[in-house]
VEXSE-960630 format. One record per residue (C-alpha): residue number from 1; residue in one letter; x, y negated, z. Coordinates in steps of 0.25 Angstrom, whole numbers. Layout:
! VEXSE-960630
<NUM,"a",<X,Y,Z>>
...
! end
This chain:
! VEXSE-960630
<1,"x",<-205,-42,670>>
<2,"x",<-212,-55,672>>
<3,"x",<-207,-65,684>>
<4,"x",<-216,-65,696>>
<5,"x",<-225,-77,699>>
<6,"x",<-225,-85,713>>
<7,"x",<-239,-79,716>>
<8,"x",<-234,-65,715>>
<9,"x",<-232,-58,728>>
<10,"x",<-218,-53,724>>
<11,"x",<-213,-67,720>>
<12,"x",<-205,-70,733>>
<13,"x",<-197,-57,732>>
<14,"x",<-195,-59,717>>
<15,"x",<-191,-74,719>>
<16,"x",<-181,-70,730>>
<17,"x",<-174,-59,722>>
<18,"x",<-173,-69,710>>
<19,"x",<-166,-80,719>>
<20,"x",<-157,-69,724>>
<21,"x",<-153,-64,710>>
<22,"x",<-151,-78,705>>
<23,"x",<-141,-81,717>>
<24,"x",<-134,-68,714>>
<25,"x",<-132,-72,699>>
<26,"x",<-127,-86,702>>
<27,"x",<-117,-80,712>>
<28,"x",<-112,-70,702>>
<29,"x",<-109,-82,692>>
<30,"x",<-101,-89,702>>
<31,"x",<-93,-77,705>>
<32,"x",<-90,-75,691>>
<33,"x",<-86,-89,688>>
<34,"x",<-77,-89,700>>
<35,"x",<-71,-76,696>>
<36,"x",<-68,-81,682>>
<37,"x",<-61,-93,688>>
<38,"x",<-52,-85,697>>
<39,"x",<-49,-76,684>>
<40,"x",<-44,-89,677>>
<41,"x",<-36,-93,689>>
<42,"x",<-29,-79,690>>
<43,"x",<-25,-80,675>>
<44,"x",<-19,-93,677>>
<45,"x",<-11,-89,689>>
<46,"x",<-6,-76,681>>
<47,"x",<-1,-85,670>>
<48,"x",<5,-97,679>>
<49,"x",<13,-89,689>>
<50,"x",<22,-81,679>>
<51,"x",<25,-94,672>>
<52,"x",<29,-101,685>>
<53,"x",<38,-89,688>>
<54,"x",<44,-89,674>>
<55,"x",<47,-104,675>>
<56,"x",<54,-102,689>>
<57,"x",<62,-90,683>>
<58,"x",<66,-98,671>>
<59,"x",<71,-110,681>>
<60,"x",<79,-99,688>>
<61,"x",<86,-94,676>>
<62,"x",<89,-108,671>>
<63,"x",<97,-110,684>>
<64,"x",<103,-97,682>>
<65,"x",<108,-102,668>>
<66,"x",<114,-114,674>>
<67,"x",<121,-106,685>>
<68,"x",<127,-96,675>>
<69,"x",<133,-108,667>>
<70,"x",<139,-114,679>>
<71,"x",<145,-100,683>>
<72,"x",<151,-97,670>>
<73,"x",<157,-111,669>>
<74,"x",<163,-108,683>>
<75,"x",<169,-96,677>>
<76,"x",<174,-103,665>>
<77,"x",<182,-113,674>>
<78,"x",<188,-101,681>>
<79,"x",<192,-94,669>>
<80,"x",<197,-107,662>>
<81,"x",<206,-110,674>>
<82,"x",<212,-96,674>>
<83,"x",<215,-97,659>>
<84,"x",<221,-111,662>>
<85,"x",<230,-106,673>>
<86,"x",<235,-94,664>>
<87,"x",<238,-102,652>>
<88,"x",<253,-101,653>>
<89,"x",<253,-86,654>>
<90,"x",<241,-84,644>>
<91,"x",<240,-96,635>>
<92,"x",<227,-89,628>>
<93,"x",<214,-84,634>>
<94,"x",<206,-72,631>>
<95,"x",<191,-72,631>>
<96,"x",<190,-60,640>>
<97,"x",<199,-66,651>>
<98,"x",<191,-78,651>>
<99,"x",<178,-70,652>>
<100,"x",<184,-62,663>>
<101,"x",<188,-74,671>>
<102,"x",<175,-80,670>>
<103,"x",<167,-67,674>>
<104,"x",<177,-65,686>>
<105,"x",<174,-80,690>>
<106,"x",<159,-79,689>>
<107,"x",<158,-64,694>>
<108,"x",<153,-53,685>>
<109,"x",<142,-50,695>>
<110,"x",<136,-64,694>>
<111,"x",<136,-63,678>>
<112,"x",<130,-49,678>>
<113,"x",<119,-54,686>>
<114,"x",<117,-67,678>>
<115,"x",<109,-70,666>>
<116,"x",<122,-69,657>>
<117,"x",<120,-59,646>>
<118,"x",<129,-47,649>>
<119,"x",<134,-53,662>>
<120,"x",<149,-54,663>>
<121,"x",<150,-48,649>>
<122,"x",<142,-60,643>>
<123,"x",<154,-70,646>>
<124,"x",<161,-73,633>>
<125,"x",<173,-82,631>>
<126,"x",<177,-79,616>>
<127,"x",<176,-93,613>>
<128,"x",<187,-98,623>>
<129,"x",<201,-102,619>>
<130,"x",<213,-108,624>>
<131,"x",<222,-116,616>>
<132,"x",<237,-113,617>>
<133,"x",<241,-127,613>>
<134,"x",<232,-136,621>>
<135,"x",<230,-125,632>>
<136,"x",<215,-129,633>>
<137,"x",<205,-117,636>>
<138,"x",<192,-118,629>>
<139,"x",<183,-109,637>>
<140,"x",<169,-105,631>>
<141,"x",<160,-95,637>>
<142,"x",<148,-89,630>>
<143,"x",<137,-81,636>>
<144,"x",<122,-78,635>>
<145,"x",<111,-79,646>>
<146,"x",<98,-72,646>>
<147,"x",<86,-77,654>>
<148,"x",<78,-64,658>>
<149,"x",<65,-71,659>>
<150,"x",<53,-61,658>>
<151,"x",<45,-62,645>>
<152,"x",<55,-70,638>>
<153,"x",<65,-62,630>>
<154,"x",<74,-74,627>>
<155,"x",<88,-72,620>>
<156,"x",<100,-74,628>>
<157,"x",<105,-88,627>>
<158,"x",<119,-91,623>>
<159,"x",<128,-100,633>>
<160,"x",<142,-106,631>>
<161,"x",<150,-113,641>>
<162,"x",<164,-120,638>>
<163,"x",<175,-127,645>>
<164,"x",<189,-131,642>>
<165,"x",<201,-131,651>>
<166,"x",<216,-135,649>>
<167,"x",<226,-124,652>>
<168,"x",<236,-127,663>>
<169,"x",<248,-128,654>>
<170,"x",<250,-143,655>>
<171,"x",<247,-154,645>>
<172,"x",<248,-153,629>>
<173,"x",<246,-166,621>>
<174,"x",<234,-166,612>>
<175,"x",<235,-164,597>>
<176,"x",<237,-148,597>>
<177,"x",<226,-139,593>>
<178,"x",<212,-143,588>>
<179,"x",<199,-143,596>>
<180,"x",<191,-137,585>>
<181,"x",<201,-125,583>>
<182,"x",<194,-112,580>>
<183,"x",<195,-101,590>>
<184,"x",<201,-88,585>>
<185,"x",<205,-75,592>>
<186,"x",<218,-67,592>>
<187,"x",<224,-55,599>>
<188,"x",<238,-54,605>>
<189,"x",<244,-46,593>>
<190,"x",<234,-49,582>>
<191,"x",<238,-55,569>>
<192,"x",<224,-62,566>>
<193,"x",<214,-71,573>>
<194,"x",<200,-69,574>>
<195,"x",<188,-79,573>>
<196,"x",<178,-69,579>>
<197,"x",<180,-65,594>>
<198,"x",<172,-52,591>>
<199,"x",<180,-48,579>>
<200,"x",<181,-33,578>>
<201,"x",<196,-34,577>>
<202,"x",<195,-41,591>>
<203,"x",<185,-32,597>>
<204,"x",<189,-18,597>>
<205,"x",<179,-7,595>>
<206,"x",<185,5,602>>
<207,"x",<179,19,599>>
<208,"x",<184,32,604>>
<209,"x",<186,43,593>>
<210,"x",<191,57,593>>
<211,"x",<206,58,591>>
<212,"x",<205,69,580>>
<213,"x",<196,59,571>>
<214,"x",<206,47,572>>
<215,"x",<213,52,558>>
<216,"x",<200,50,551>>
<217,"x",<195,37,557>>
<218,"x",<197,24,551>>
<219,"x",<196,10,557>>
<220,"x",<187,-2,551>>
<221,"x",<199,-5,541>>
<222,"x",<200,10,537>>
<223,"x",<213,11,544>>
<224,"x",<217,24,551>>
<225,"x",<219,25,567>>
<226,"x",<233,27,572>>
<227,"x",<238,30,586>>
<228,"x",<239,19,595>>
<229,"x",<254,16,599>>
<230,"x",<250,12,614>>
<231,"x",<241,23,619>>
<232,"x",<242,35,609>>
<233,"x",<255,43,613>>
<234,"x",<257,57,608>>
<235,"x",<243,58,601>>
<236,"x",<229,57,606>>
<237,"x",<219,67,610>>
<238,"x",<204,67,612>>
<239,"x",<198,53,610>>
<240,"x",<205,40,605>>
<241,"x",<200,26,603>>
<242,"x",<200,18,590>>
<243,"x",<195,4,586>>
<244,"x",<187,0,573>>
<245,"x",<198,-9,568>>
<246,"x",<211,-3,575>>
<247,"x",<221,7,569>>
<248,"x",<224,14,582>>
<249,"x",<218,25,591>>
<250,"x",<220,24,606>>
<251,"x",<220,34,617>>
<252,"x",<216,24,628>>
<253,"x",<206,13,629>>
<254,"x",<215,5,637>>
<255,"x",<226,4,626>>
<256,"x",<230,-10,623>>
<257,"x",<228,-7,608>>
<258,"x",<212,-6,611>>
<259,"x",<212,-20,617>>
<260,"x",<212,-35,611>>
<261,"x",<216,-47,619>>
<262,"x",<210,-58,611>>
<263,"x",<214,-73,612>>
<264,"x",<205,-85,608>>
<265,"x",<214,-96,601>>
<266,"x",<212,-108,592>>
<267,"x",<214,-104,578>>
<268,"x",<226,-114,577>>
<269,"x",<233,-106,587>>
<270,"x",<231,-93,579>>
<271,"x",<244,-96,571>>
<272,"x",<249,-84,563>>
<273,"x",<237,-76,564>>
<274,"x",<228,-73,552>>
<275,"x",<213,-73,552>>
<276,"x",<205,-60,555>>
<277,"x",<200,-54,542>>
<278,"x",<187,-49,549>>
<279,"x",<182,-62,557>>
<280,"x",<190,-73,551>>
<281,"x",<184,-72,536>>
! end
């Protein structure tokens, strides 16, 4: 269709509609441009706000880590004082008793709600020892913390706190013992020392088996199982308890033959004991 000329009678109407259409198209372009800008602003806000909250969350967890370290050191101070007071009665310390004192001082609920891996069960003192010669307690606590920040599956971080305290047994002149003595682990009635706190001979793997199958069972050393002198009286019936490296079967889980009291001592103080054939090779 050809455009109308000015002398045409319909030209005024045509000119009006043409101007209206031009204004309409210009307004649409402006709205489209404004809509694009608003879309860009919305995307930037969607990316910035989560990053801001993530930074705030990371700051809170940094403060929590500092709080956990301070709390554990406070519990270590309490446990060390308890061990120092009882050095005359008990000249050696066990990792289990130190862990129990630390958890008792801090509070099991506090640890369970914290970022410590395994809560109150995540406090380990197997590297601690007390010298029977100098009476100095070297308390070392190891644990792991996990930062539960969304979108970041970070591995647990290993933490260690250490402190030393002199037992309340008076003064002993220097020259006895060595600072670099290796720590080994012994039991009350054991004839060997262990270099690994998690040696299978120290960690009993207890399992329940039918009494009728005991005669055909063998332990890890291919030895037979015999009745425990402490808890088996006049035979057994039903189910009994055995360990992988023991040579006795038991009627009760509370039998003392199924328990181990482990002491951490310097190697120079394990006099008269041989090395464990499993963990001291």
